[in-house]
C-alpha positions as a Markdown table, in Angstrom:
| # | Residue | x | y | z |
|---|---|---|---|---|
| 1 | Met | 0.0 | 0.0 | 0.0 |
| 2 | Thr | 1.4 | 3.4 | -1.0 |
| 3 | Thr | 0.5 | 6.3 | 1.3 |
| 4 | Ser | 0.2 | 9.6 | -0.5 |
| 5 | Leu | 0.5 | 12.9 | 1.4 |
| 6 | His | -0.8 | 16.1 | 0.1 |
| 7 | Phe | 0.6 | 19.5 | 1.1 |
| 8 | Arg | -1.8 | 22.5 | 0.8 |
| 9 | Leu | -1.2 | 26.1 | 1.9 |
| 10 | Ala | -2.8 | 26.9 | 5.2 |
| 11 | Thr | -5.6 | 29.5 | 5.4 |
| 12 | Met | -7.4 | 31.3 | 8.2 |
| 13 | Ala | -10.0 | 28.5 | 8.1 |
| 14 | Asp | -7.3 | 26.2 | 9.6 |
| 15 | Ala | -6.9 | 28.5 | 12.6 |
| 16 | Asn | -8.7 | 26.3 | 15.2 |
| 17 | Gln | -7.0 | 23.1 | 14.0 |
| 18 | Leu | -3.6 | 24.7 | 14.1 |
| 19 | Leu | -4.1 | 26.1 | 17.6 |
| 20 | Gln | -5.3 | 22.8 | 18.9 |
| 21 | Trp | -2.2 | 21.0 | 17.5 |
| 22 | Arg | 0.1 | 23.8 | 18.8 |
| 23 | Asn | -1.3 | 23.7 | 22.3 |
| 24 | Asp | -1.2 | 19.9 | 22.6 |
| 25 | Ser | 0.8 | 19.1 | 25.7 |
| 26 | Leu | 3.4 | 16.9 | 23.9 |
| 27 | Thr | 3.8 | 19.4 | 21.1 |
| 28 | Arg | 4.4 | 22.2 | 23.6 |
| 29 | Gln | 6.9 | 20.0 | 25.6 |
| 30 | Phe | 9.1 | 19.7 | 22.5 |
| 31 | Ser | 8.6 | 23.2 | 21.0 |
| 32 | Leu | 11.2 | 25.8 | 21.3 |
| 33 | Asn | 8.5 | 27.9 | 22.9 |
| 34 | Ser | 6.5 | 25.7 | 25.3 |
| 35 | Thr | 4.2 | 28.4 | 26.5 |
| 36 | Pro | 0.5 | 27.8 | 25.8 |
| 37 | Ile | -0.8 | 30.2 | 23.1 |
| 38 | Thr | -4.1 | 32.1 | 23.4 |
| 39 | Asn | -6.5 | 32.2 | 20.6 |
| 40 | Glu | -5.8 | 36.0 | 20.1 |
| 41 | Gln | -2.0 | 35.4 | 20.0 |
| 42 | His | -2.6 | 32.6 | 17.5 |
| 43 | Leu | -4.8 | 34.6 | 15.2 |
| 44 | Ile | -2.2 | 37.4 | 15.1 |
| 45 | Trp | 0.6 | 34.9 | 14.4 |
| 46 | Leu | -1.4 | 33.1 | 11.7 |
| 47 | Lys | -2.4 | 36.3 | 9.9 |
| 48 | Glu | 1.2 | 37.4 | 9.9 |
| 49 | Ser | 2.5 | 34.0 | 8.8 |
| 50 | Leu | 0.0 | 33.9 | 5.9 |
| 51 | Leu | 1.1 | 37.3 | 4.7 |
| 52 | Asn | 4.8 | 36.7 | 5.1 |
| 53 | Pro | 6.4 | 36.1 | 1.6 |
| 54 | His | 9.3 | 34.3 | 3.3 |
| 55 | Arg | 7.1 | 31.7 | 5.1 |
| 56 | Gln | 5.2 | 28.8 | 3.7 |
| 57 | Leu | 2.8 | 27.2 | 6.1 |
| 58 | Cys | 1.1 | 24.0 | 4.9 |
| 59 | Ile | -1.5 | 21.6 | 6.1 |
| 60 | Val | -0.5 | 18.0 | 5.3 |
| 61 | Glu | -3.3 | 15.7 | 4.5 |
| 62 | Leu | -3.6 | 12.0 | 4.2 |
| 63 | Gly | -6.5 | 11.5 | 1.8 |
| 64 | Lys | -8.7 | 14.5 | 2.8 |
| 65 | Gln | -7.8 | 14.2 | 6.5 |
| 66 | Pro | -5.5 | 16.8 | 8.0 |
| 67 | Ile | -2.7 | 15.0 | 9.8 |
| 68 | Gly | -0.1 | 17.8 | 10.5 |
| 69 | Thr | 1.6 | 20.9 | 9.4 |
| 70 | Thr | 4.9 | 22.0 | 8.0 |
| 71 | Arg | 6.5 | 25.4 | 8.0 |
| 72 | Val | 9.4 | 26.7 | 5.9 |
| 73 | Asp | 11.0 | 30.0 | 6.6 |
| 74 | Thr | 13.2 | 31.0 | 3.7 |
| 75 | Gln | 16.1 | 33.6 | 3.5 |
| 76 | Lys | 17.8 | 33.5 | 0.1 |
| 77 | Asp | 18.6 | 29.8 | -0.4 |
| 78 | Lys | 18.5 | 28.9 | 3.3 |
| 79 | His | 15.3 | 27.2 | 4.6 |
| 80 | Thr | 14.5 | 26.6 | 8.3 |
| 81 | Ile | 11.9 | 23.9 | 8.6 |
| 82 | Ser | 9.6 | 22.8 | 11.4 |
| 83 | Trp | 6.7 | 20.3 | 11.6 |
| 84 | Thr | 3.9 | 19.1 | 13.8 |
| 85 | Leu | 2.0 | 15.9 | 13.6 |
| 86 | Ala | -1.6 | 15.6 | 14.9 |
| 87 | Pro | -1.6 | 13.7 | 18.2 |
| 88 | Asn | -3.8 | 10.9 | 16.9 |
| 89 | Tyr | -1.4 | 10.2 | 13.9 |
| 90 | Arg | 1.8 | 9.9 | 15.9 |
| 91 | Gly | 3.7 | 6.6 | 15.9 |
| 92 | Lys | 2.7 | 5.6 | 12.4 |
| 93 | Gly | 5.7 | 6.7 | 10.4 |
| 94 | Leu | 3.8 | 9.7 | 8.9 |
| 95 | Ala | 6.2 | 12.4 | 10.2 |
| 96 | Lys | 9.1 | 10.6 | 8.5 |
| 97 | Met | 7.2 | 10.6 | 5.2 |
| 98 | Met | 6.0 | 14.2 | 5.7 |
| 99 | Val | 9.4 | 15.7 | 6.4 |
| 100 | Ser | 11.2 | 13.5 | 3.8 |
| 101 | Gln | 8.8 | 14.8 | 1.2 |
| 102 | Leu | 9.2 | 18.4 | 2.4 |
| 103 | Val | 13.0 | 18.2 | 2.2 |
| 104 | His | 12.9 | 16.5 | -1.2 |
| 105 | Asn | 11.0 | 19.5 | -2.6 |
| 106 | Leu | 13.5 | 22.1 | -1.3 |
| 107 | Ser | 16.8 | 23.1 | -2.7 |
| 108 | Gly | 19.7 | 25.0 | -1.0 |
| 109 | Ser | 20.5 | 24.8 | 2.7 |
| 110 | Ile | 17.9 | 23.3 | 5.0 |
| 111 | Cys | 18.0 | 23.5 | 8.8 |
| 112 | Ala | 15.8 | 22.1 | 11.5 |
| 113 | Glu | 16.2 | 23.2 | 15.1 |
| 114 | Ile | 15.3 | 20.5 | 17.6 |
| 115 | Leu | 15.4 | 20.2 | 21.4 |
| 116 | Pro | 17.8 | 17.4 | 22.5 |
| 117 | Thr | 14.9 | 15.7 | 24.4 |
| 118 | Asn | 12.8 | 15.5 | 21.3 |
| 119 | Leu | 14.1 | 12.1 | 20.2 |
| 120 | Ala | 11.2 | 11.5 | 17.7 |
| 121 | Ser | 12.0 | 14.7 | 15.7 |
| 122 | Ile | 15.7 | 13.9 | 15.8 |
| 123 | Tyr | 15.0 | 10.6 | 14.3 |
| 124 | Val | 12.7 | 12.2 | 11.7 |
| 125 | Ala | 15.3 | 14.8 | 10.7 |
| 126 | Lys | 18.0 | 12.1 | 10.3 |
| 127 | Tyr | 15.6 | 9.9 | 8.3 |
| 128 | Ala | 14.9 | 12.9 | 6.0 |
| 129 | Gly | 18.7 | 13.2 | 5.3 |
| 130 | Leu | 19.6 | 16.0 | 7.7 |
| 131 | Thr | 22.7 | 15.6 | 9.9 |
| 132 | Tyr | 23.7 | 17.1 | 13.2 |
| 133 | Lys | 25.7 | 20.3 | 12.9 |
| 134 | Asn | 25.9 | 21.8 | 16.4 |
| 135 | Thr | 24.0 | 22.8 | 19.6 |
| 136 | Lys | 23.6 | 26.4 | 20.4 |
| 137 | Asn | 21.7 | 27.7 | 23.5 |
| 138 | Gly | 20.4 | 24.2 | 24.2 |
| 139 | Val | 18.9 | 23.7 | 20.7 |
| 140 | Met | 20.3 | 21.1 | 18.3 |
| 141 | Arg | 20.7 | 22.1 | 14.6 |
| 142 | Phe | 20.4 | 19.5 | 11.9 |
| 143 | Val | 21.2 | 20.5 | 8.3 |
| 144 | Ile | 21.5 | 19.4 | 4.7 |
| 145 | His | 23.0 | 21.2 | 1.8 |
| 146 | Arg | 21.8 | 20.6 | -1.8 |
């Protein structure tokens, strides 16, 4: 069986789903900013993100079901990526597929910043071809150059 993931640009209609995923306790535990986000803060961030020409925020779908999100912040040919998988889709290998597909579709330098305690995301980054570069201010950096 082949699993096909579809990436679509996020919209304001995704606000509630994105906030729910962002405030999930495990997501917060492994985020660079672990503080719970209010709806007002989230709406401001989402509007700014959707208007930012250097940011691509996508909803990843399996079939028609949203399973996660990816974000790419681009400066020249350098991309900083991040991802979140919906809680009920964790442990199924979907994050590996999602991030691998994302990395495959980018060129230039790609970086993911991951907390050392986030073993699942470290594994996903390595699976997608990123390698450990360094740790700065308690955050590990994984990179790939194409």
